[in-house]
Structures are given as structure tokens and as C-alpha cells.
N, C-alpha and C positions, 0 to 999 in steps of 0.2 A: 504494500500500500504506500502511496505517496506520503512522504515524511510529515508534511503539515497536517494532513488529514488524520494520520495516526496520532499525532500529538493532540489534535482536537478531541479524539476519542479518549485519550488518556486523561485530559483535563476534565472532560465530562464525567468520566468514571470516578475521578477523585472528588469533584465538587457536586456531582449529581445533576445540578441545574445551573446553567450559565447563560448570560445574554451575549449578543454579538459584541457589544462594547466590552464586556468583561473578557471575552475570548481574545478580542483584538489587543487589549492591553497586555494580557499574559503572553501572547504570541509576538507582540511588537509588530503587528500588521495593521493594515487599514481595515475598517469595518467592511468595505466593499469586497476586499479579498477574502475575508472570513466568510461573508455570505456566499461567495462563489463556492468555497469548499463545503459549506454546510448544505448547499443545494445538491451537490454531488453525493454527499453522505445520505441525504434524505432519499434521493433517487435509488441508492443502493440498499435502502431499508435499514440503515444503521443509526439514524437520528430521527426522533419523533417529530411530528408536525409541531411547529412552535406554538406556545401558549402565551397569552398576554399576561405580563406581570403588573399587578396593580401598583400605581404610584401614589405617594402621599402628596406630591406637589404637581401642579400643572406641567404639561409637556407631552412630547410624543410618546406613544405607548412603547414599552419595552417588551420584546419577545424573548422568551426563555427556551432553551433547547436542552434535551436530555437524550440518553442512549436508548435504543430499543434493546430487547432481549437478544436479538441476533448479533448485536455488536459485541457481546460478551465472548463470542468465539474468537475474537482477535487478541484476547489476552491469554497468557500462559495458563495451562491447567496441569495438575499433577495426578490425574486419575490413574495412570499406569503404575506409578510408584505406590500410591495408596492401595490399589488393587493387589499388587504383589505382596505388600505387607499384610493385608487382610487375609489373603489366602495362606500365607505362611503361618499366621497365627492360628487359623482354623485347622490347617492340616497337622499342626503340632499339638492341637488340643483334642482332636477326635480321631478315632480309628478310621482306616480307609473306607470301610463299608458305610460308616456314618457320613463321611465326606461325600461319598457317592450319592447318598440319599439327599444331602443338602443341595448338591448340584442338580439332582433330578428335580427337586422342588423349585429351584430357580428356573429350570427349563420349562416346567409346567406353568409357572407364572408368566413367562415370556409367551408361551403358546396361547395362554388365555387372552392375550392382547390381540391375537390374530383373528381374522374372520375365517374360522375353520368350518368347512362344510360338514354336514352330518354324515354318519356311517353309510347312508344310502347313496351318497355322491359317488360319481365315477372317479376312477384313478386320475384321469386327466384333470378333472375339476379340483381335486385335492392337491395335485402337483402344482397347478397354476396358482392356487391360493397360497401354497407354501412358498413358491417362488416370489410372489408379490410381497409376502411378509418379510422373507429373508432379504430381499432387495431393499426394503424400507429400513433395514438394520445394517446395510452395508456389506452383505455377503457376496454380492455379484453372482446371483444364482440363475440357473437355467435348468430345463428338463428336456429329455429326449426319449423318443420311443425307438427302441433298438430293433434290429431285424429278427432277433430271436423271440420277440414278443415282450421282453422285459422293458422296464422303464428305468432311466438313470437321472437322478437329480444331482447336479454338480454345483458346488460353491467355489468360486475362484478367488475369494478373499476371506481372510479371517480378521474380523474387526478387532480382535484382541490378540493379534499374532505375537507381539512382543511379550505379553503376559504368559501366553501358552508355552513359550519356549522354556520358561521356568516352572510352569505348572501344566504338565501334559494331561492332567485329569480334566482340564477344561474341554478336551475333545469328547469326553463322555457327556458333557452338557450338550454339545452340538448334536450328538447322536440321539440323545433323549428328546431334544427339541424337534429334530426332523421326524422322529418316530411319532410324536404327538401331532405334528402338522399333517403327516401322511396317514395317520391312523393305522400304522403297520410297523413291523420291526424290519427295516431294510438291512441289507448287508452293506458294510462300508468297504469299498475296494481300494480306495486311495485316500491319502491324507496329506494336506499341505505340510503338517508338522514333521512328516517323514521324508520331505523333499519332493512330494508329488506336485503336479501342476494344478491340482484341485483336490477337494474332498468329494468323493463320489459315493452316492448312496443308491443301491440297486434294489428294485422291487420286481419280483417275479410272480407268476401265477400262484406258486406255493408259498409265497411270503406270508408268515402268520400275521393276522390282524391283531390290533390291540384288543384285549378283553374289555368288557364294559367297565371293570374296576380300574383298568389302566388309563382309560380315556378321561380327559378333562371334559366337563360339560360343554356342548356346543353353544355358541351365543344365540340368544333368543332374537 
């Protein structure tokens, strides 16, 4: 991002609300130049539409500016380090089978956010719904009908790749998530964490479906 606009975002982050005049003073720029940068930031959805600040004395109205929630993405986050520390603490506090149950519960909560078709839906409909959800979470997913009649769902990106390098158990979360989305227990034939080009989940005619007890309720 252009340096002046980045600095405007930083000033608004710290002060929460500023006028053009206040920004111009802090940046040592003219109000006209500041307005030009604010117009660009508004177009990019990073600055809210200005609001009028009430004045105690007569004069031209002052307009205040503040950040949108989208602007927060431009500031450093420490999710990766925090997630690693959290998983380290959990894995050292519980046995592996309980860790597996915890990750399974996380996957079920994730699947509950998706628009999963009911058990009566076709394989293609469930695959497409799964792909739609996974793509909304950054997995870069697709599905394909193979010549032998099987179906393959592939994910070409791991949204938490760096974390999974230290915590391979996260791969079980993905398998559980895909199982919930598809309503079946697919075979995983390839993994990004093993150096593969994707994670591949295969469904065949004889692939066992999830039992009613294993399924999360379909959305109403």
C-alpha cells in the first residue's frame, strides 16, 4: 500500500476518529491531499463514510473518519504463533485419543456452519456444497468424477499449513471435516503435508456413509 495511505490507517487505528484537518496536521500535508487519499481509502472499503462532528462554535462542519473492519487486515496478526502455543498446551495436557476427539469436535462445529444437504442428496450435490464451503475457508477445493465411477475431492491449499507442519494431527481435523461435509468416510490418497500436490479424498460406491449418530444435524 502507498506509504501515506498506510500511515493514515495507522493514525486512525490509534486515534479511532480523526478529521481531515487533524490528519493533515499529523501528516504535515495539505487538507486537499489528505482528502484525495481518504477518497481512495473509502473506495477500497477501508475508511467509513465521514460523519459530521458537532461544533461548539460557528463555522464549517467538520467531518470525522474512522476505519472499517476490513482495514484491520492491514495490521500484523499473531494467530499462527498463538495457535501453535495453544495446540502445544492441549497436546501436552491430554492423551492422543482425547486430542482426536477435540479436533473432531472442532471439525463438527466448522461443518455446522456449512449448508450441508440432507442424506437424501446426490453425491454431486454434497460434493458441490463441500467445495463451496471449503473454498469460502481458503482450501482451493474442486471435485471430479473419475472414469472408474469414483469421485475425488481435492484441496490445493491448507489454510493453516505452517501450523500443521508442527502439528500433523490437524490433518485429522480436515479428514473429519470432509467426512461431515460429504456424509461419508472417504479414503485420503494424498496429503499436502506429505509433499503431495493436494489433499485428495476419494468416494467410491462402497464408501461407508456416516451413521445417523455420526452426522451433525442438517440446517433447517
